[in-house]
C-alpha positions in Angstrom: 3.6 18.9 8.3 3.0 15.4 7.0 5.4 13.4 4.9 3.5 11.8 2.0 4.2 8.2 0.9 2.7 5.9 -1.6 0.2 3.7 0.2 0.4 0.9 -2.2 3.9 0.4 -3.9 4.3 -0.5 -7.6 4.2 -4.2 -8.4 1.7 -5.1 -5.7 -1.2 -7.4 -6.6 -4.6 -5.8 -5.6 -8.3 -6.6 -5.7 -10.8 -3.8 -6.3 -13.3 -3.3 -3.5 -16.2 -0.9 -2.8 -15.4 2.2 -0.9 -16.9 5.6 -0.2 -16.4 6.9 -3.8 -18.9 5.8 -6.5 -17.3 3.6 -9.2 -18.3 1.2 -12.0 -19.9 -1.8 -10.2 -18.5 -4.2 -12.8 -14.9 -3.4 -11.5 -15.6 -4.6 -8.0 -13.8 -7.9 -7.3 -11.4 -7.7 -10.3 -7.7 -8.1 -9.7 -4.7 -6.3 -11.2 -1.2 -4.9 -10.6 -0.2 -1.5 -9.3 1.8 0.2 -12.1 1.6 3.9 -11.0 2.1 5.0 -7.4 3.8 8.3 -6.4 4.4 10.1 -3.2 3.4 13.3 -5.0 -0.1 11.9 -5.8 -1.1 9.8 -2.8 -4.8 10.2 -3.5 -4.7 8.0 -6.6 -3.0 4.7 -7.6 -2.8 3.4 -11.2 -3.8 -0.2 -11.6 -3.5 -2.4 -14.7 -6.4 -4.8 -14.5 -5.7 -8.4 -15.5 -8.2 -8.4 -18.4 -7.2 -5.0 -19.8 -4.1 -3.1 -21.0 -5.5 0.3 -19.8 -4.4 1.9 -16.6 -7.3 2.9 -14.3 -6.8 5.1 -11.2 -8.3 4.2 -7.8 -8.2 5.7 -4.3 -6.0 3.6 -1.9 -9.2 2.9 0.1 -10.7 1.1 -3.0 -7.8 -1.4 -3.1 -7.3 -4.6 -1.1 -3.7 -6.0 -1.2 -3.6 -9.6 -2.2 0.1 -10.0 -2.7 2.6 -7.4 -1.6 5.7 -6.7 -3.7 9.1 -7.7 -2.3 11.3 -4.9 -1.0 14.7 -4.3 -2.8 17.6 -6.2 -1.1 19.1 -3.1 0.5 15.8 -2.2 2.1 15.4 -5.8 3.4 18.9 -5.7 4.9 18.1 -2.3 6.5 15.1 -3.8 8.3 17.4 -6.5 9.8 19.8 -3.9 11.3 19.3 -2.4 14.7 17.9 1.1 14.7 20.1 4.0 15.9 19.1 5.9 19.0 
């Protein structure tokens, strides 16, 4: 059994790239911000493009991360602690 997780977290800046799925060729190269990502729907990520107010959905393989969102302070602190055996 696999544990699903959101491949691209909300708040991440992304750039649209060509992938296996056919898409509108005018979208390739545009940038935006991830506004909808869920561990329940890992096959699609909602992106608000910079020149539009609409949310478009893409597969994670169609997105290239340009600037990752910062983790919450408690998650950053947890990464600094030693892992338990």
